[in-house]
Structures are given as structure tokens and as C-alpha cells.
LUMKOL-177062 format. One record per atom (N, C-alpha, C, CB): x, y negated, z. Coordinates in pm, whole numbers, plus 50000, padded with zeros to 5 digits. Glycine has a CB too. Example, Ala and Ser with C-alpha at 12.3 -4.5 7.8 and 13.67 -1.06 7.14 Angstrom:
// residues 2
513195056950780
512305045050780
513205033050780
511315044750905
512855022550708
513675010650714
512904999750787
514085006050572
END
This chain:
// residues 106
547035574752501
545655571352574
545625557352578
545485577152726
544505549052532
544245537252539
543445531452658
543735535152433
543775520652725
543135514352840
541795509352787
544035502452904
541025502352893
539705496452872
540025483852828
538775496152991
538915477652759
539175464252697
539195454352810
538065460152586
539925443552775
540035435252902
538685422352886
541865427552910
538875413652976
538035401152985
538185392052870
538355393353107
536925383052825
536935375752712
537945363252755
535395371752666
538585357752680
539545345352716
538705333252699
540925344052615
539275322052753
538695307152740
538765305252619
539355295652810
537725295452570
537605290352427
538945282052421
536135280652395
539205279152279
540385274352214
539855259152219
540745281652054
540935249552173
540645237752161
539955234352031
541725231152183
539155223852020
538555217851917
539505215751797
537995205651963
539135221051662
539985220251566
540065207851484
539785230151495
540705202951397
540705189951344
539555189851232
542165186151286
539115174751228
537885177251132
538295181650963
536965161951130
537355186850905
537475189750767
537405177750674
536455199150732
537865181650546
537805170250442
536395167750406
538625173450310
536195156750363
534635153550311
534525161250170
534295135050284
533105167050178
532725172850078
532555165949958
531815178250106
532305172049814
532225165549712
530515158149733
532585176049580
530425147049647
529155140249642
528115149849571
529295126349567
526835149249617
525965157949531
525475151949411
524835162549602
524485158449336
523955155249212
522915144449240
523395167649141
522815134949139
521705125349166
520485130849153
521705114149084
519425126149250
517895132249239
517445127349113
516785127349359
515985135549094
515305133148983
514615117948987
514305144748969
514305113948880
513485100448896
512085102348969
513195093948745
511695092749038
510475090449069
509355091748969
510505079249116
508225092849005
507155097548923
506225082848874
506205109649020
506605071648937
505975060448914
506695047448948
504815061448977
506395036348934
507175022948961
506635018249092
506965011048842
505855025049182
505555022849310
504205014749307
506705015949380
503615012149415
502235005849435
502264993049413
501655007449564
502104987049284
502004973049246
500584967149254
502504971349107
500294956449327
498954951849331
498814940249241
498534948549468
497694939849196
497174927149104
496084919749176
496544931848955
496264907949180
495414899449237
494374895249140
496124888649290
492914896249136
491964890049034
491154881549100
491134899648958
491054869549046
489824859249108
488904856148990
490434843449175
487724853349041
486564846748976
486174835949037
485474854548963
485444824348968
485004813349010
483654812648968
485764803148972
482774807149057
481354805349024
480804792949105
480524818749058
479904785949025
479374774149100
477994777649167
479214761549001
477574791249149
476324795049218
476344800849353
475664804149140
477454800049428
477684805749551
477844818249580
476944803049617
477854828349445
478004842949452
479004845949350
476654850949429
479904854949371
480814859349241
481474872949285
482114847149199
481504881249178
482374892749206
483524892749096
481504906649204
484604894249187
485984899049111
486194914249075
487224895649204
486124916448955
486294932448929
487614932948895
485364939648810
488104946748935
489494952448910
489754956748749
489684966149009
490864952548710
491074961348557
490954975348584
492654959448479
490504982248471
490514997048444
491705003948514
490604999848288
491195014148579
492385020748651
492725016648762
493475020548591
492255004448813
493015000948949
491524999249043
494194983848936
491794999349171
490674999049272
491214988349390
490365015649337
489884982149440
489974972349547
490414978249675
488694965749567
491774972249729
491964976549843
491474965049947
493354980749852
491404952349894
491054943249998
490594930749913
492314940450103
490074922349967
489674908849895
489334897749993
488404910949800
488784887049936
488524873350015
487794864949934
489804865550058
487724852649970
487004842449921
487644829049972
485564844149960
487254819149884
487594803049909
486224798649851
489144795449817
485804787949931
484804779049884
484784765249921
483674783649918
484114755149848
484224741449870
483704739549998
483564733349771
484224725550023
483804719750172
482414714750181
484724707350218
481714714950304
480554707250310
479404720650320
480424695850166
478414717650392
477234727950390
477734737250513
477034737150229
477124749650474
477184761750550
478564767650496
475834771750527
479624768750578
480904777050500
480804790450556
482554770750530
479884794450627
480004809550653
479444818550533
479184813250787
480264828850498
479554838750393
478454845450439
480434849350345
477494849650355
476744858850399
477084874250349
475464854550366
477824873450243
478414886050214
479904884450177
477634892750102
480654894050213
482104895850158
482254909150187
483304886750222
482374917550061
482484932850075
483194938649934
480854939950100
483684950349960
484054958149840
482844961049750
484724971449883
482854963449606
481604968349530
482144979249439
480834956149441
481124986249389
481394997549296
482005009249382
482394992949175
482325019549297
482945031749373
482035040249435
483855027849479
482455049549530
483795047049586
484825054649492
483885052249741
486175051549467
486695038449557
486235027449493
488295036549574
486445015549574
485755004349518
486554997249400
485464994549631
485874991049310
486284985649207
486294972049172
485794990749134
485934964249286
486054949749295
485484945249424
485364942849178
485454931749433
485284925449572
483914913249536
487054916949632
483224912949627
482104904049622
481934893849742
480904912449612
481714882249720
481194871549820
480424862849780
482084864549877
479274858449887
478234851249859
478264841149984
476934860249838
478004828049934
477904820050039
476444817250082
478604808350010
476264810550189
474794808550262
473944798150170
474954801650432
474844789250062
473984782449976
474874779549839
473414768750051
474124774649740
474754773549626
475974763049613
473754770849537
477214766749593
478514758749590
479374767749502
479214755749744
480484760449495
481754768049401
482394777849512
483154755349332
482414790449467
483114798549550
484074806249452
482174807549636
485284810849498
486254816549418
486424830749511
487674806049397
486394842149444
486474856349509
487654860149437
485144867249489
488534867849543
489784876849505
489614888749533
490994873749565
490244898849448
489984911349473
491654916049460
488784918049365
491874924749553
493544929549570
493444943349499
494214931549755
493774946149393
493664956849319
494994964549294
493074952849203
494954979549331
496174986449316
495715000649221
496864989749478
496895006149163
496495019749086
496015030249175
497705026049008
END
């Protein structure tokens, strides 16, 4: 005749760390070269200019630089085209040389 089962014993000591596994296979190549921006600039002496992005790229930001003297405040600085925007426009309050910059990404 067999007796009843005894109580569970205490846990044993932690075992030694196992050996490091083999290196995994190299992952697949990415689908692109990453987001690479292009800065486009256009200069005009009329106080207004638009910097268009190259084909297939879109404006994610922009700005302007103008000559000193007179009213330096821009009347307009904004994305144009799209959506999504395909360029950047800036217009000064008077006729002056203005350079407009567009930051364009794929």
C-alpha cells in the first residue's frame, strides 16, 4: 500500500548562466535612404518671390532674407501649392531684394 503524497519542498538554488546563443541573421535592407532635405532659394528684386520644390518633393518649412532699410516686416511668408505644399512664398511690405528659402523633403 502506498502512502499519501508529501508536501512540496523548498526551491533549489539558482543555476549557472547558460552559454551565449548564436548571432542572428542580418535584417533586410531599408526601403530608402532616409529623409534627406533639400533647400531651394530664389532671389527677386521686386519684394516677392516663391521658391518651388523640385518634382516629387514637398515643402516642410521655409523662410526669407531681405535687404536692410525700409519696412523689414514681411507681409506674407507661407507655404504654397498642394496640399501638401510644393514651395514657399515671402513678400515684403515694399519693393526690395528678397531671398526666399524652401525646405523640401521627399
